[in-house]
C-alpha positions as CSV (number, residue, x, y, z in Angstrom):
1,M,59.1,174.2,180.8
2,G,58.3,176.3,183.9
3,N,58.0,174.7,187.4
4,F,54.8,173.4,187.6
5,T,54.9,172.0,190.9
6,Q,55.9,175.7,192.2
7,I,52.9,177.0,190.1
8,F,50.2,174.8,191.7
9,K,51.5,174.4,195.2
10,S,51.7,178.4,195.7
11,K,50.1,180.5,198.4
12,D,49.4,183.4,196.8
13,K,45.9,184.7,195.5
14,S,44.3,187.7,194.4
15,S,41.7,189.4,195.8
16,I,39.9,190.1,192.6
17,H,36.4,187.7,192.1
18,L,36.3,185.9,188.9
19,S,33.1,184.5,187.2
20,V,32.6,181.2,186.4
21,E,33.6,181.5,182.8
22,E,36.7,183.9,183.7
23,S,38.0,181.2,185.5
24,V,37.5,178.7,183.0
25,A,39.8,181.1,181.1
26,A,42.6,181.8,183.4
27,V,43.0,178.3,184.2
28,A,43.5,177.8,180.3
29,L,45.6,181.0,180.7
30,V,48.0,179.6,183.3
31,A,48.6,176.6,181.5
32,A,49.4,178.5,178.3
33,E,51.5,180.9,180.2
34,A,53.3,178.0,181.8
35,N,54.0,176.4,178.6
36,Y,55.2,179.6,177.0
37,P,56.3,180.0,174.0
38,D,55.0,176.4,173.0
39,V,51.4,177.7,173.4
40,S,50.7,181.3,171.3
41,A,48.2,183.3,172.0
42,D,45.8,182.7,169.1
43,I,45.6,178.6,170.0
44,L,44.9,180.1,173.6
45,I,42.2,182.3,172.4
46,S,41.1,179.7,169.6
47,R,40.7,176.9,172.1
48,I,38.5,179.0,174.5
49,W,36.3,180.4,172.0
50,D,35.6,176.5,170.7
51,S,33.9,176.1,173.9
52,E,30.6,176.2,174.9
53,I,31.0,178.0,178.0
54,F,31.9,181.0,176.2
55,A,29.0,181.1,173.6
56,E,27.5,184.1,174.7
57,Y,30.5,185.9,174.8
58,S,31.2,189.0,172.8
59,E,34.5,190.0,171.5
60,D,34.8,192.7,174.0
61,D,33.6,190.4,176.6
62,M,36.6,188.2,176.0
63,S,38.9,190.9,175.8
64,A,38.0,192.4,178.9
65,T,38.2,188.9,180.4
66,L,41.8,188.3,179.3
67,Q,42.6,192.0,180.4
68,K,41.1,191.3,183.7
69,L,43.4,188.2,183.9
70,A,46.5,189.5,182.8
71,G,46.1,192.2,185.1
72,I,45.9,189.3,188.3
73,L,48.7,187.6,186.5
74,T,51.2,190.6,186.7
75,K,50.4,191.3,190.2
76,D,50.0,188.2,191.8
77,G,52.1,185.5,189.5
78,L,50.8,182.1,187.9
79,G,50.6,180.6,191.0
80,G,48.1,183.4,192.4
81,L,45.9,183.7,189.0
82,F,45.4,179.9,189.5
83,N,44.4,179.8,192.9
84,T,42.1,182.5,192.5
85,A,40.4,180.9,189.5
86,S,40.1,177.5,191.3
87,E,38.2,179.2,193.9
88,S,35.6,179.9,191.6
89,L,35.9,176.8,189.4
90,P,32.7,174.8,190.2
91,D,33.1,171.2,189.7
92,E,31.1,170.6,186.9
93,L,33.3,172.3,184.7
94,V,36.4,170.8,185.8
95,L,36.5,168.4,182.8
96,D,35.6,171.1,180.4
97,T,38.5,173.1,181.5
98,F,40.7,170.1,181.1
99,T,39.5,169.5,178.1
100,I,40.2,173.3,176.6
101,T,43.4,172.9,178.2
102,A,44.3,169.8,176.3
103,A,43.5,170.8,173.3
104,M,46.0,173.6,173.4
105,F,48.7,171.0,173.2
106,V,47.4,169.1,169.9
107,A,50.0,169.9,167.3
108,E,50.1,168.0,164.3
109,G,47.7,165.0,165.0
110,E,49.6,164.7,168.4
111,V,50.1,165.8,171.9
112,S,54.2,165.5,172.9
113,Q,55.5,163.7,175.8
114,K,56.6,167.0,177.3
115,H,53.2,168.4,176.9
116,R,51.6,164.7,178.4
117,A,53.8,165.4,181.3
118,F,52.3,168.6,182.4
119,L,48.7,167.4,181.4
120,K,49.6,164.3,184.0
121,E,50.4,167.0,186.5
122,F,47.7,169.3,186.1
123,Q,44.9,166.5,185.9
124,E,46.1,165.8,189.4
125,V,45.8,169.2,190.8
126,L,41.9,169.5,188.9
127,G,41.0,166.5,190.4
128,V,40.6,164.4,187.2
129,G,41.0,160.9,187.5
130,D,43.4,159.2,184.8
131,K,40.6,157.2,182.6
132,E,39.0,160.6,182.3
133,A,41.9,162.4,181.2
134,K,43.3,159.7,178.4
135,E,39.6,159.7,176.9
136,I,39.9,163.3,176.9
137,I,43.0,163.9,175.3
138,E,42.3,161.3,173.0
139,D,39.2,163.1,171.6
140,V,40.6,166.1,171.3
141,I,43.7,164.9,169.4
142,A,40.9,163.3,167.1
143,G,38.8,166.5,167.2
144,Y,41.5,168.9,166.3
145,S,43.5,166.5,163.8
146,E,40.1,166.3,161.6
147,L,37.1,168.4,162.7
148,K,38.6,171.6,161.4
149,L,39.2,170.0,158.1
150,E,35.7,168.7,158.0
151,E,34.1,172.7,158.8
152,Y,35.8,174.0,155.8
153,D,35.5,172.9,152.0
154,V,39.2,172.7,151.2
155,E,42.0,169.9,150.3
156,T,42.8,167.9,153.4
157,D,46.3,168.0,151.9
158,E,47.5,171.6,152.2
159,A,49.1,173.1,155.5
160,L,46.2,175.0,156.6
161,Y,46.2,178.1,158.9
162,F,43.0,179.1,161.3
163,S,42.7,182.6,162.6
164,A,42.7,183.5,166.0
165,L,39.1,184.7,166.0
166,G,37.5,181.6,163.9
167,N,36.8,183.9,161.2
168,F,38.5,182.3,158.3
169,V,41.2,179.5,157.1
170,V,43.8,180.2,154.7
171,S,46.4,177.7,153.2
172,I,49.7,178.3,154.0
173,P,51.6,180.2,151.1
174,V,55.1,179.6,152.1
175,E,57.6,176.6,152.7
176,R,59.9,175.7,155.6
177,Q,62.5,174.7,153.1
178,R,62.3,178.3,151.6
179,G,62.6,179.9,155.0
180,G,58.9,180.1,155.4
181,K,57.9,182.2,158.5
182,I,54.5,182.8,159.9
183,E,53.8,185.8,162.1
184,D,50.3,186.3,163.6
185,D,48.4,187.9,166.5
186,K,44.7,188.2,167.0
187,S,44.7,190.7,164.4
188,F,47.1,189.9,161.7
189,V,48.9,186.9,160.0
190,A,51.9,187.7,157.7
191,F,53.6,185.0,155.6
192,S,57.1,185.4,154.3
193,D,60.2,183.4,153.4
194,D,63.8,184.6,152.1
195,F,62.6,184.7,148.5
196,G,60.7,188.0,148.9
197,V,57.3,186.4,149.6
198,L,55.5,188.3,151.8
199,L,51.4,187.7,152.3
200,K,49.5,189.4,155.0
201,I,46.2,189.7,156.4
202,D,45.0,192.0,158.8
203,Y,41.5,191.9,160.1
204,F,39.0,193.0,162.8
205,P,35.7,192.6,163.9
206,I,33.2,195.8,163.2
207,S,31.5,197.2,165.9
208,G,28.1,198.9,165.7
209,D,29.2,202.4,165.3
210,V,31.3,201.5,162.4
211,K,28.3,199.6,160.9
212,K,26.3,202.5,161.3
213,L,29.2,204.6,159.6
214,I,29.1,201.9,156.8
215,E,25.4,202.2,156.3
216,S,25.3,206.2,156.3
217,A,28.6,207.1,154.0
218,G,28.4,204.0,152.1
219,E,30.7,200.6,151.9
220,W,33.2,202.6,149.3
221,A,33.9,205.7,151.3
222,Y,34.4,203.6,154.4
223,L,36.9,201.3,152.9
224,T,38.6,204.3,151.1
225,L,39.0,206.4,154.4
226,F,40.2,203.3,156.3
227,L,42.8,202.0,153.9
228,N,43.8,205.5,153.1
229,K,44.4,205.6,156.7
230,F,45.8,202.9,156.9
231,I,48.5,203.2,154.7
232,D,49.1,206.9,156.0
233,D,49.9,205.5,159.4
234,T,51.7,201.9,159.0
235,I,53.4,202.7,155.7
236,L,53.7,206.1,154.8
237,A,55.0,207.8,158.5
238,K,57.2,204.7,159.4
239,F,59.0,204.2,156.1
240,P,61.5,206.7,154.7
241,N,60.8,207.8,150.7
242,S,57.6,205.6,150.8
243,Q,55.0,206.9,148.3
244,L,51.7,206.0,147.3
245,L,51.8,205.1,143.3
246,Y,47.9,203.8,143.0
247,S,44.6,203.6,144.1
248,E,41.2,202.5,143.0
249,Y,37.8,201.3,144.1
250,L,37.1,198.1,142.6
251,E,33.0,198.4,142.4
252,D,32.3,194.9,141.2
253,E,34.3,193.4,144.3
254,N,33.6,196.1,146.7
255,A,37.1,196.5,147.6
256,Y,39.4,199.3,147.5
257,F,43.0,198.8,146.4
258,V,46.5,201.1,146.5
259,V,50.1,200.3,145.4
260,T,52.9,201.9,147.4
261,D,56.6,202.1,146.5
262,L,58.9,201.2,149.4
263,P,62.3,201.9,148.7
264,G,64.7,199.9,150.8
265,S,62.0,198.3,152.8
266,A,61.5,195.0,151.5
267,N,61.8,191.8,153.9
268,V,64.8,190.5,152.0
269,S,68.5,191.9,151.9
270,V,71.4,192.0,149.5
271,P,75.3,192.3,149.6
272,Q,76.1,195.6,148.1
273,N,80.0,196.2,147.0
274,D,81.3,196.6,150.6
275,E,79.8,193.1,150.9
276,K,77.1,194.9,153.5
277,L,73.7,193.7,153.4
278,T,70.9,196.0,152.2
279,L,67.3,195.6,152.3
280,M,65.8,195.6,148.6
281,D,63.4,197.8,147.2
282,A,59.9,196.8,146.9
283,Y,56.3,197.9,145.8
284,R,53.2,196.5,148.4
285,G,49.8,196.4,147.1
286,F,46.5,196.6,149.7
287,M,43.1,195.7,149.2
288,A,40.4,196.5,151.8
289,L,37.3,194.7,151.8
290,I,34.1,193.9,154.1
291,V,33.4,190.1,154.6
292,D,30.5,189.2,157.1
293,D,31.3,191.4,160.0
294,F,35.0,191.4,159.5
295,C,37.2,194.4,157.6
296,Y,40.1,192.6,156.3
297,T,43.4,194.1,154.2
298,V,45.3,191.7,152.4
299,S,48.3,192.6,151.2
300,C,51.5,191.3,149.1
301,Q,55.0,192.3,147.8
302,R,57.0,192.8,144.8
303,I,60.4,193.0,145.3
304,Y,63.0,194.6,143.0
305,E,66.3,195.7,142.4
306,K,67.1,199.4,141.4
307,Q,69.2,198.2,138.3
308,E,65.9,196.2,137.2
309,E,63.9,197.6,134.6
310,L,60.5,197.5,135.7
311,G,57.4,197.0,133.9
312,S,54.8,200.2,133.6
313,I,52.9,201.1,136.5
314,E,49.9,199.7,134.8
315,S,51.3,196.4,134.5
316,E,52.8,196.2,138.0
317,V,49.4,197.4,139.0
318,E,47.6,194.8,137.3
319,G,49.8,192.1,138.8
320,M,50.1,193.0,142.3
321,M,45.9,192.9,142.2
322,N,45.8,189.6,140.8
323,K,48.6,188.2,143.1
324,I,46.3,189.6,145.5
325,F,43.3,188.3,144.2
326,D,44.5,184.9,144.0
327,F,45.8,184.9,147.4
328,I,42.0,185.7,148.3
329,Q,40.7,182.9,146.8
330,T,42.6,180.4,149.2
331,I,40.9,182.1,152.0
332,Q,37.7,180.5,153.1
333,F,35.6,182.9,155.6
334,S,34.0,181.5,157.9
335,G,30.4,182.5,156.7
336,E,31.4,180.6,153.6
337,Q,31.6,177.5,155.2
């Protein structure tokens, strides 16, 4: 943890004016940054979105707000951002701001002692009483331990991942004891382990201009162009000797599917004769589809050794397609609640 006292007693301040909403987001951002890496960007954004204060905010509004706050943070530091936000934060939103902040620290149904220590100092700076703070912390623990599971039709005994933008929830397909890892940002989540599992979801909200393009060109044309460019930019241009093996528009599913070959580019390495670790070869399957107002690219990996006898292209394609379909079945999109 950082030196919280130093942050809250700072005399620094920005000359940039903040709106009420920006002030609330700024205070939450200071709390998140002060506790980095315990609070990730996706948790910060998710908790902000959950507040009714930002009910009228669009994706562009949120992006512009965070960029503005990041600029102040870079120039004036955490103390400067906090002091600037405090000036514009009305008394009637202090408890809401504390609620957003407290919710960021809920993990596995509790708030740890070290985060409770931070919240204690934080409530004193905001002027929140002990009784009110205790009730808020208890409420967010109960809310974020149970409410999210009630909002989605999923089994409550599964480990779940909630997207940063709140557009989907998915069962976590990797296990910690097998080296399972989760990497994410506000536009993707990737699940991987030490045994070759790699399942990834890339996503972005569809803007008005893109909607017009889809309406004029057709969904199949847009998905084909989009995924081909995605493959060109993120695979073929970055991985030596990679190549496109197969592509097909799946009319019944309204999805575009491709398979690529990535020699020496898997997420798993094996020792060679000289005992040096070398990345294994892999096939990667990608499927692009549109659900509600988001475009998704769902991908999976199939590792293989050079001496291994691969099946036919047809059988490999079918296997990867089925693997992606199986993964998609575990995703609960927000429009399906």
